[in-house]
C-alpha positions, 0 to 999 in steps of 0.5 A: 072373478073373471076366470072364464070369459077372458082367455084366449087360445094359441094362435094357429100360425105358430103351431107348426114351429118345432119350438111351438110344437114343443111348449104345446104337449101338456102334461108329462115331465115338468122340466121339459116341458118349462123348457120349451116355454121358455123357448116359445117366450124368447120366440113372441118377444119375452125377454129376459127378465120376464124369462127369469120369473120362470126359475123355479116355478112348480104346479100348484096343486091348490089350484088344480083343485079350485079348478076342478071344484067351480061349485058357484056355476052349478047354483042358480041365481036365486041361490047365488046372486042376492045372497052374494050381494046383500053384505055388499051393499051398503059399502058399495053404495059408500063407495059409489057416493065416496067416488061421485066425481071419479064416476062422473068423469068416467062415464063421461069418458067411457060411457059405463056408469058408476053403479056397474063398475061397483057392482063388478068391484064388490063382486070381485075381490070386496072392493080390493079387500081381497085381491086373491094370494096366489103367485099370478106366474106359478098357477099359470104355470099348473093350469097351463102344464095342466092338460085340461085347459092347456091352450087356454092358459098358456097365452095367459101365462105368456103374456104375464110373463110380457107383464113382468118383462115390462116392469110393471110389477115383479114376480112377488107382487103379481099375486092374485086368484088361483087362476091367473086374474089380477087386480082389483077388479081380476083382469088376465094379463091379456085383458090387462095388456089391453085395457090396462094402459100400463096402470097399477090395478093391483094398489090403485082403485081408480086405476083398476075402475078406469081399466074395467071401464075401458074393457066394457068400452071395448067390448061395446058398451051402450051409453045410457042403455040398460044392463038388465037381462035382455037390454042392450048392456047386459052382452057386455056383463057376460062378456066379462063373465060368461057365467049367466049366474055371474052375470046376472048377479052383476046386473042385479048388484049395479041396480039395487046400487043405482037406485041406492043413490038415486 
């Protein structure tokens, strides 16, 4: 889920160029807007393969519906957390045990313990069982063109085009959640470029979990410190998802897992 904490704003240095101004106008005629996006993508160094990913793209009305209806953020932790975690606990404990040596190595390298990674993995995609089936480029085109949060998603669109341009994924294989997140722990494109290291976070659980550990370490995870609300690493979990309810749910799930596998 990860849809609110890993998007970035447009660099101010570009707003005065004619190309950037043309691309920055949200809404309006789709053809003209797409032409501006193509021009800005080229100015940002996206090559022909990445720009071609825009061919035939049209807005997806269902993405707008999802964006307007995020009811989970209106729930309390008591309403959301225990109910969401309960059916995942058994499978989560099994994953933690089955990949024990992997999680031990990952904690040694990054400081991030297995229960936290498994909690994120389970909550985001049911351990890779449901990564989402929205076309990433189409979702980001939709959200960048829509005027509610255009600035937050335009840069993510360009980052997604860079990923395709690199050959890491094709347009067809780059599918995930409605807000443009991809992989088994749901990375925004900007975060994938920064922390993914070219790993296959869509098909490989260990790649996805390694990238997630790198993300948390990058935001200041303190090895050996607690992750519950009020403890040092809870703020890092909120860098994963700024929703207090969701961050508390990750912490709660991780603590339950830690108790189960001791």
